[in-house]
mmCIF file of the N, C-alpha and C atoms, coordinates in Angstrom:
data_MODEL
# 
_entry.id   MODEL 
# 
loop_
_atom_site.group_PDB 
_atom_site.id 
_atom_site.type_symbol 
_atom_site.label_atom_id 
_atom_site.label_alt_id 
_atom_site.label_comp_id 
_atom_site.label_asym_id 
_atom_site.label_entity_id 
_atom_site.label_seq_id 
_atom_site.pdbx_PDB_ins_code 
_atom_site.Cartn_x 
_atom_site.Cartn_y 
_atom_site.Cartn_z 
_atom_site.occupancy 
_atom_site.B_iso_or_equiv 
_atom_site.pdbx_formal_charge 
_atom_site.auth_seq_id 
_atom_site.auth_comp_id 
_atom_site.auth_asym_id 
_atom_site.auth_atom_id 
_atom_site.pdbx_PDB_model_num 
ATOM 1   N N  . GLN A 1 1  ? 4.075   5.646   9.798   1.00 0.00 ? 1  GLN A N  1 
ATOM 2   C CA . GLN A 1 1  ? 2.887   4.994   9.389   1.00 0.00 ? 1  GLN A CA 1 
ATOM 3   C C  . GLN A 1 1  ? 2.983   5.239   7.935   1.00 0.00 ? 1  GLN A C  1 
ATOM 4   N N  . ARG A 1 2  ? 3.541   6.362   7.170   1.00 0.00 ? 2  ARG A N  1 
ATOM 5   C CA . ARG A 1 2  ? 3.195   6.852   5.982   1.00 0.00 ? 2  ARG A CA 1 
ATOM 6   C C  . ARG A 1 2  ? 4.453   5.806   5.105   1.00 0.00 ? 2  ARG A C  1 
ATOM 7   N N  . HIS A 1 3  ? 5.552   5.422   6.130   1.00 0.00 ? 3  HIS A N  1 
ATOM 8   C CA . HIS A 1 3  ? 6.851   4.613   5.649   1.00 0.00 ? 3  HIS A CA 1 
ATOM 9   C C  . HIS A 1 3  ? 6.141   3.336   5.075   1.00 0.00 ? 3  HIS A C  1 
ATOM 10  N N  . VAL A 1 4  ? 5.663   2.877   5.916   1.00 0.00 ? 4  VAL A N  1 
ATOM 11  C CA . VAL A 1 4  ? 5.196   1.389   5.734   1.00 0.00 ? 4  VAL A CA 1 
ATOM 12  C C  . VAL A 1 4  ? 3.724   1.435   4.597   1.00 0.00 ? 4  VAL A C  1 
ATOM 13  N N  . ASP A 1 5  ? 3.159   2.256   4.598   1.00 0.00 ? 5  ASP A N  1 
ATOM 14  C CA . ASP A 1 5  ? 2.169   2.433   3.483   1.00 0.00 ? 5  ASP A CA 1 
ATOM 15  C C  . ASP A 1 5  ? 3.018   2.414   2.314   1.00 0.00 ? 5  ASP A C  1 
ATOM 16  N N  . TYR A 1 6  ? 3.973   3.363   2.282   1.00 0.00 ? 6  TYR A N  1 
ATOM 17  C CA . TYR A 1 6  ? 4.893   3.298   1.111   1.00 0.00 ? 6  TYR A CA 1 
ATOM 18  C C  . TYR A 1 6  ? 5.587   2.175   0.425   1.00 0.00 ? 6  TYR A C  1 
ATOM 19  N N  . VAL A 1 7  ? 5.900   1.408   1.612   1.00 0.00 ? 7  VAL A N  1 
ATOM 20  C CA . VAL A 1 7  ? 6.757   0.058   1.243   1.00 0.00 ? 7  VAL A CA 1 
ATOM 21  C C  . VAL A 1 7  ? 5.330   -1.018  0.630   1.00 0.00 ? 7  VAL A C  1 
ATOM 22  N N  . HIS A 1 8  ? 4.316   -0.792  1.253   1.00 0.00 ? 8  HIS A N  1 
ATOM 23  C CA . HIS A 1 8  ? 3.074   -1.625  0.582   1.00 0.00 ? 8  HIS A CA 1 
ATOM 24  C C  . HIS A 1 8  ? 2.755   -1.026  -0.838  1.00 0.00 ? 8  HIS A C  1 
ATOM 25  N N  . TYR A 1 9  ? 2.920   0.023   -1.144  1.00 0.00 ? 9  TYR A N  1 
ATOM 26  C CA . TYR A 1 9  ? 2.574   0.401   -2.269  1.00 0.00 ? 9  TYR A CA 1 
ATOM 27  C C  . TYR A 1 9  ? 3.584   0.190   -3.640  1.00 0.00 ? 9  TYR A C  1 
ATOM 28  N N  . ASN A 1 10 ? 4.816   0.313   -2.871  1.00 0.00 ? 10 ASN A N  1 
ATOM 29  C CA . ASN A 1 10 ? 6.087   -0.287  -4.070  1.00 0.00 ? 10 ASN A CA 1 
ATOM 30  C C  . ASN A 1 10 ? 5.832   -0.943  -5.062  1.00 0.00 ? 10 ASN A C  1 
ATOM 31  N N  . PRO A 1 11 ? 5.012   -2.013  -4.808  1.00 0.00 ? 11 PRO A N  1 
ATOM 32  C CA . PRO A 1 11 ? 4.842   -3.195  -6.062  1.00 0.00 ? 11 PRO A CA 1 
ATOM 33  C C  . PRO A 1 11 ? 4.151   -2.569  -7.040  1.00 0.00 ? 11 PRO A C  1 
ATOM 34  N N  . VAL A 1 12 ? 2.811   -1.667  -6.386  1.00 0.00 ? 12 VAL A N  1 
ATOM 35  C CA . VAL A 1 12 ? 2.041   -1.267  -7.777  1.00 0.00 ? 12 VAL A CA 1 
ATOM 36  C C  . VAL A 1 12 ? 2.764   0.016   -8.344  1.00 0.00 ? 12 VAL A C  1 
ATOM 37  N N  . LYS A 1 13 ? 3.548   0.939   -7.610  1.00 0.00 ? 13 LYS A N  1 
ATOM 38  C CA . LYS A 1 13 ? 4.329   1.717   -8.157  1.00 0.00 ? 13 LYS A CA 1 
ATOM 39  C C  . LYS A 1 13 ? 5.464   1.297   -8.994  1.00 0.00 ? 13 LYS A C  1 
ATOM 40  N N  . HIS A 1 14 ? 6.096   0.224   -8.798  1.00 0.00 ? 14 HIS A N  1 
ATOM 41  C CA . HIS A 1 14 ? 6.922   -0.123  -10.305 1.00 0.00 ? 14 HIS A CA 1 
ATOM 42  C C  . HIS A 1 14 ? 6.323   -1.267  -11.267 1.00 0.00 ? 14 HIS A C  1 
ATOM 43  N N  . GLY A 1 15 ? 4.866   -1.231  -11.311 1.00 0.00 ? 15 GLY A N  1 
ATOM 44  C CA . GLY A 1 15 ? 4.118   -1.975  -12.017 1.00 0.00 ? 15 GLY A CA 1 
ATOM 45  C C  . GLY A 1 15 ? 4.099   -3.387  -11.901 1.00 0.00 ? 15 GLY A C  1 
ATOM 46  N N  . LEU A 1 16 ? 4.479   -3.938  -11.171 1.00 0.00 ? 16 LEU A N  1 
ATOM 47  C CA . LEU A 1 16 ? 4.351   -5.299  -10.842 1.00 0.00 ? 16 LEU A CA 1 
ATOM 48  C C  . LEU A 1 16 ? 3.017   -6.198  -10.518 1.00 0.00 ? 16 LEU A C  1 
ATOM 49  N N  . VAL A 1 17 ? 1.906   -5.218  -9.877  1.00 0.00 ? 17 VAL A N  1 
ATOM 50  C CA . VAL A 1 17 ? 1.098   -5.784  -9.642  1.00 0.00 ? 17 VAL A CA 1 
ATOM 51  C C  . VAL A 1 17 ? 0.117   -4.146  -9.829  1.00 0.00 ? 17 VAL A C  1 
ATOM 52  N N  . GLU A 1 18 ? -1.258  -4.286  -9.941  1.00 0.00 ? 18 GLU A N  1 
ATOM 53  C CA . GLU A 1 18 ? -2.209  -3.476  -9.968  1.00 0.00 ? 18 GLU A CA 1 
ATOM 54  C C  . GLU A 1 18 ? -2.853  -2.947  -8.937  1.00 0.00 ? 18 GLU A C  1 
ATOM 55  N N  . ARG A 1 19 ? -2.751  -3.716  -7.826  1.00 0.00 ? 19 ARG A N  1 
ATOM 56  C CA . ARG A 1 19 ? -3.251  -3.469  -6.712  1.00 0.00 ? 19 ARG A CA 1 
ATOM 57  C C  . ARG A 1 19 ? -2.501  -3.709  -5.611  1.00 0.00 ? 19 ARG A C  1 
ATOM 58  N N  . VAL A 1 20 ? -2.350  -3.207  -4.409  1.00 0.00 ? 20 VAL A N  1 
ATOM 59  C CA . VAL A 1 20 ? -1.397  -3.757  -3.110  1.00 0.00 ? 20 VAL A CA 1 
ATOM 60  C C  . VAL A 1 20 ? -1.834  -5.274  -2.996  1.00 0.00 ? 20 VAL A C  1 
ATOM 61  N N  . GLU A 1 21 ? -3.207  -5.545  -2.599  1.00 0.00 ? 21 GLU A N  1 
ATOM 62  C CA . GLU A 1 21 ? -3.519  -6.618  -2.298  1.00 0.00 ? 21 GLU A CA 1 
ATOM 63  C C  . GLU A 1 21 ? -3.187  -7.935  -3.072  1.00 0.00 ? 21 GLU A C  1 
ATOM 64  N N  . ASP A 1 22 ? -3.006  -7.411  -4.467  1.00 0.00 ? 22 ASP A N  1 
ATOM 65  C CA . ASP A 1 22 ? -2.114  -8.382  -5.379  1.00 0.00 ? 22 ASP A CA 1 
ATOM 66  C C  . ASP A 1 22 ? -0.872  -8.917  -5.102  1.00 0.00 ? 22 ASP A C  1 
ATOM 67  N N  . TRP A 1 23 ? -0.223  -8.298  -4.157  1.00 0.00 ? 23 TRP A N  1 
ATOM 68  C CA . TRP A 1 23 ? 1.304   -8.773  -4.134  1.00 0.00 ? 23 TRP A CA 1 
ATOM 69  C C  . TRP A 1 23 ? 1.446   -9.724  -2.807  1.00 0.00 ? 23 TRP A C  1 
ATOM 70  N N  . SER A 1 24 ? 1.395   -11.100 -3.027  1.00 0.00 ? 24 SER A N  1 
ATOM 71  C CA . SER A 1 24 ? 1.359   -12.045 -2.270  1.00 0.00 ? 24 SER A CA 1 
ATOM 72  C C  . SER A 1 24 ? 2.052   -11.632 -1.255  1.00 0.00 ? 24 SER A C  1 
ATOM 73  N N  . TRP A 1 25 ? 3.483   -11.584 -1.306  1.00 0.00 ? 25 TRP A N  1 
ATOM 74  C CA . TRP A 1 25 ? 4.586   -11.533 -0.331  1.00 0.00 ? 25 TRP A CA 1 
ATOM 75  C C  . TRP A 1 25 ? 4.561   -10.340 0.659   1.00 0.00 ? 25 TRP A C  1 
ATOM 76  N N  . SER A 1 26 ? 3.227   -9.233  0.353   1.00 0.00 ? 26 SER A N  1 
ATOM 77  C CA . SER A 1 26 ? 3.247   -8.147  1.129   1.00 0.00 ? 26 SER A CA 1 
ATOM 78  C C  . SER A 1 26 ? 2.723   -8.754  2.630   1.00 0.00 ? 26 SER A C  1 
ATOM 79  N N  . THR A 1 27 ? 3.617   -7.778  3.762   1.00 0.00 ? 27 THR A N  1 
ATOM 80  C CA . THR A 1 27 ? 3.170   -7.572  4.791   1.00 0.00 ? 27 THR A CA 1 
ATOM 81  C C  . THR A 1 27 ? 1.811   -6.840  4.887   1.00 0.00 ? 27 THR A C  1 
ATOM 82  N N  . TYR A 1 28 ? 1.308   -6.440  3.810   1.00 0.00 ? 28 TYR A N  1 
ATOM 83  C CA . TYR A 1 28 ? -0.152  -5.639  3.960   1.00 0.00 ? 28 TYR A CA 1 
ATOM 84  C C  . TYR A 1 28 ? -1.280  -6.701  4.474   1.00 0.00 ? 28 TYR A C  1 
ATOM 85  N N  . HIS A 1 29 ? -1.120  -7.760  4.177   1.00 0.00 ? 29 HIS A N  1 
ATOM 86  C CA . HIS A 1 29 ? -1.917  -8.899  4.271   1.00 0.00 ? 29 HIS A CA 1 
ATOM 87  C C  . HIS A 1 29 ? -1.852  -8.990  5.865   1.00 0.00 ? 29 HIS A C  1 
ATOM 88  N N  . ARG A 1 30 ? -0.951  -9.109  6.394   1.00 0.00 ? 30 ARG A N  1 
ATOM 89  C CA . ARG A 1 30 ? -0.711  -9.216  8.031   1.00 0.00 ? 30 ARG A CA 1 
ATOM 90  C C  . ARG A 1 30 ? -1.447  -8.146  8.666   1.00 0.00 ? 30 ARG A C  1 
ATOM 91  N N  . TYR A 1 31 ? -1.472  -6.746  7.889   1.00 0.00 ? 31 TYR A N  1 
ATOM 92  C CA . TYR A 1 31 ? -1.517  -5.475  8.752   1.00 0.00 ? 31 TYR A CA 1 
ATOM 93  C C  . TYR A 1 31 ? -3.504  -5.618  8.720   1.00 0.00 ? 31 TYR A C  1 
ATOM 94  N N  . VAL A 1 32 ? -3.762  -5.840  7.639   1.00 0.00 ? 32 VAL A N  1 
ATOM 95  C CA . VAL A 1 32 ? -5.101  -6.161  7.490   1.00 0.00 ? 32 VAL A CA 1 
ATOM 96  C C  . VAL A 1 32 ? -5.907  -7.083  8.383   1.00 0.00 ? 32 VAL A C  1 
ATOM 97  N N  . ARG A 1 33 ? -5.230  -8.068  8.453   1.00 0.00 ? 33 ARG A N  1 
ATOM 98  C CA . ARG A 1 33 ? -5.677  -9.171  9.573   1.00 0.00 ? 33 ARG A CA 1 
ATOM 99  C C  . ARG A 1 33 ? -5.520  -8.755  10.946  1.00 0.00 ? 33 ARG A C  1 
ATOM 100 N N  . GLU A 1 34 ? -4.676  -7.747  11.496  1.00 0.00 ? 34 GLU A N  1 
ATOM 101 C CA . GLU A 1 34 ? -4.275  -7.405  12.534  1.00 0.00 ? 34 GLU A CA 1 
ATOM 102 C C  . GLU A 1 34 ? -5.157  -6.198  12.704  1.00 0.00 ? 34 GLU A C  1 
ATOM 103 N N  . GLY A 1 35 ? -5.803  -5.418  11.966  1.00 0.00 ? 35 GLY A N  1 
ATOM 104 C CA . GLY A 1 35 ? -6.541  -4.512  11.676  1.00 0.00 ? 35 GLY A CA 1 
ATOM 105 C C  . GLY A 1 35 ? -5.938  -3.125  12.110  1.00 0.00 ? 35 GLY A C  1 
ATOM 106 N N  . VAL A 1 36 ? -4.621  -2.890  11.511  1.00 0.00 ? 36 VAL A N  1 
ATOM 107 C CA . VAL A 1 36 ? -3.963  -1.854  11.493  1.00 0.00 ? 36 VAL A CA 1 
ATOM 108 C C  . VAL A 1 36 ? -4.721  -0.875  10.493  1.00 0.00 ? 36 VAL A C  1 
ATOM 109 N N  . TYR A 1 37 ? -5.398  -1.253  9.473   1.00 0.00 ? 37 TYR A N  1 
ATOM 110 C CA . TYR A 1 37 ? -5.769  -0.558  8.412   1.00 0.00 ? 37 TYR A CA 1 
ATOM 111 C C  . TYR A 1 37 ? -7.361  -0.332  8.878   1.00 0.00 ? 37 TYR A C  1 
ATOM 112 N N  . PRO A 1 38 ? -7.944  -0.340  9.879   1.00 0.00 ? 38 PRO A N  1 
ATOM 113 C CA . PRO A 1 38 ? -9.311  -0.353  10.250  1.00 0.00 ? 38 PRO A CA 1 
ATOM 114 C C  . PRO A 1 38 ? -9.963  1.269   9.852   1.00 0.00 ? 38 PRO A C  1 
ATOM 115 N N  . GLY A 1 39 ? -11.089 1.016   9.164   1.00 0.00 ? 39 GLY A N  1 
ATOM 116 C CA . GLY A 1 39 ? -11.839 2.049   8.504   1.00 0.00 ? 39 GLY A CA 1 
ATOM 117 C C  . GLY A 1 39 ? -10.979 2.922   7.375   1.00 0.00 ? 39 GLY A C  1 
ATOM 118 N N  . ARG A 1 40 ? -9.976  2.314   6.808   1.00 0.00 ? 40 ARG A N  1 
ATOM 119 C CA . ARG A 1 40 ? -9.297  2.795   5.502   1.00 0.00 ? 40 ARG A CA 1 
ATOM 120 C C  . ARG A 1 40 ? -9.206  2.186   4.699   1.00 0.00 ? 40 ARG A C  1 
ATOM 121 N N  . HIS A 1 41 ? -9.867  2.483   3.558   1.00 0.00 ? 41 HIS A N  1 
ATOM 122 C CA . HIS A 1 41 ? -9.768  1.942   2.551   1.00 0.00 ? 41 HIS A CA 1 
ATOM 123 C C  . HIS A 1 41 ? -8.282  2.027   1.598   1.00 0.00 ? 41 HIS A C  1 
ATOM 124 N N  . TRP A 1 42 ? -7.929  1.057   1.169   1.00 0.00 ? 42 TRP A N  1 
ATOM 125 C CA . TRP A 1 42 ? -6.723  0.988   0.469   1.00 0.00 ? 42 TRP A CA 1 
ATOM 126 C C  . TRP A 1 42 ? -6.482  2.047   -0.694  1.00 0.00 ? 42 TRP A C  1 
ATOM 127 N N  . ASP A 1 43 ? -7.647  2.400   -1.671  1.00 0.00 ? 43 ASP A N  1 
ATOM 128 C CA . ASP A 1 43 ? -7.718  3.220   -2.512  1.00 0.00 ? 43 ASP A CA 1 
ATOM 129 C C  . ASP A 1 43 ? -6.971  4.684   -1.648  1.00 0.00 ? 43 ASP A C  1 
ATOM 130 N N  . ASP A 1 44 ? -7.669  4.998   -0.591  1.00 0.00 ? 44 ASP A N  1 
ATOM 131 C CA . ASP A 1 44 ? -7.199  6.218   -0.094  1.00 0.00 ? 44 ASP A CA 1 
ATOM 132 C C  . ASP A 1 44 ? -5.781  6.350   0.340   1.00 0.00 ? 44 ASP A C  1 
ATOM 133 N N  . ILE A 1 45 ? -5.414  5.153   0.879   1.00 0.00 ? 45 ILE A N  1 
ATOM 134 C CA . ILE A 1 45 ? -3.644  5.283   1.109   1.00 0.00 ? 45 ILE A CA 1 
ATOM 135 C C  . ILE A 1 45 ? -3.181  5.221   -0.018  1.00 0.00 ? 45 ILE A C  1 
ATOM 136 N N  . GLN A 1 46 ? -3.523  4.397   -1.127  1.00 0.00 ? 46 GLN A N  1 
ATOM 137 C CA . GLN A 1 46 ? -2.777  4.586   -2.338  1.00 0.00 ? 46 GLN A CA 1 
ATOM 138 C C  . GLN A 1 46 ? -2.861  5.858   -2.800  1.00 0.00 ? 46 GLN A C  1 
ATOM 139 N N  . ALA A 1 47 ? -3.827  6.607   -3.067  1.00 0.00 ? 47 ALA A N  1 
ATOM 140 C CA . ALA A 1 47 ? -3.833  7.894   -3.478  1.00 0.00 ? 47 ALA A CA 1 
ATOM 141 C C  . ALA A 1 47 ? -2.886  8.897   -2.910  1.00 0.00 ? 47 ALA A C  1 
ATOM 142 N N  . GLU A 1 48 ? -2.969  8.680   -1.415  1.00 0.00 ? 48 GLU A N  1 
ATOM 143 C CA . GLU A 1 48 ? -1.764  9.610   -0.671  1.00 0.00 ? 48 GLU A CA 1 
ATOM 144 C C  . GLU A 1 48 ? -0.365  9.129   -0.973  1.00 0.00 ? 48 GLU A C  1 
ATOM 145 N N  . CYS A 1 49 ? 0.000   8.148   -1.483  1.00 0.00 ? 49 CYS A N  1 
ATOM 146 C CA . CYS A 1 49 ? 1.040   7.514   -1.621  1.00 0.00 ? 49 CYS A CA 1 
ATOM 147 C C  . CYS A 1 49 ? 1.569   8.128   -2.978  1.00 0.00 ? 49 CYS A C  1 
ATOM 148 N N  . GLU A 1 50 ? 0.692   8.084   -3.679  1.00 0.00 ? 50 GLU A N  1 
ATOM 149 C CA . GLU A 1 50 ? 0.883   8.490   -5.144  1.00 0.00 ? 50 GLU A CA 1 
ATOM 150 C C  . GLU A 1 50 ? 1.493   10.197  -5.155  1.00 0.00 ? 50 GLU A C  1 
ATOM 151 N N  . GLU A 1 51 ? 0.478   10.550  -4.166  1.00 0.00 ? 51 GLU A N  1 
ATOM 152 C CA . GLU A 1 51 ? 0.581   12.181  -3.797  1.00 0.00 ? 51 GLU A CA 1 
ATOM 153 C C  . GLU A 1 51 ? 1.846   12.674  -3.238  1.00 0.00 ? 51 GLU A C  1 
ATOM 154 N N  . LEU A 1 52 ? 2.177   11.843  -2.312  1.00 0.00 ? 52 LEU A N  1 
ATOM 155 C CA . LEU A 1 52 ? 3.427   12.168  -1.630  1.00 0.00 ? 52 LEU A CA 1 
ATOM 156 C C  . LEU A 1 52 ? 4.672   11.738  -2.399  1.00 0.00 ? 52 LEU A C  1 
ATOM 157 N N  . PHE A 1 53 ? 4.839   10.583  -2.729  1.00 0.00 ? 53 PHE A N  1 
ATOM 158 C CA . PHE A 1 53 ? 6.372   10.034  -3.766  1.00 0.00 ? 53 PHE A CA 1 
ATOM 159 C C  . PHE A 1 53 ? 6.091   10.207  -5.077  1.00 0.00 ? 53 PHE A C  1 
ATOM 160 N N  . VAL A 1 54 ? 5.557   10.856  -5.632  1.00 0.00 ? 54 VAL A N  1 
ATOM 161 C CA . VAL A 1 54 ? 5.425   11.204  -7.362  1.00 0.00 ? 54 VAL A CA 1 
ATOM 162 C C  . VAL A 1 54 ? 6.613   11.385  -7.567  1.00 0.00 ? 54 VAL A C  1 
ATOM 163 N N  . GLY A 1 55 ? 7.165   10.689  -8.579  1.00 0.00 ? 55 GLY A N  1 
ATOM 164 C CA . GLY A 1 55 ? 8.580   11.366  -9.209  1.00 0.00 ? 55 GLY A CA 1 
ATOM 165 C C  . GLY A 1 55 ? 9.830   10.832  -8.254  1.00 0.00 ? 55 GLY A C  1 
ATOM 166 N N  . GLU A 1 56 ? 9.547   9.654   -7.370  1.00 0.00 ? 56 GLU A N  1 
ATOM 167 C CA . GLU A 1 56 ? 10.628  9.272   -6.704  1.00 0.00 ? 56 GLU A CA 1 
ATOM 168 C C  . GLU A 1 56 ? 11.014  7.914   -7.588  1.00 0.00 ? 56 GLU A C  1 
# 
């Protein structure tokens, strides 16, 4: 799951958008619709990604 989170976070990491949900082509939107992220706020996931993948 963390790899998928990282893929969703990539456009933010590279400065293309400010928030994951702003990237129109992301599968993030489908994951939300299908309930893959129930009870998890993206800000928490983003913080985890920043912590895990800093400097990559």
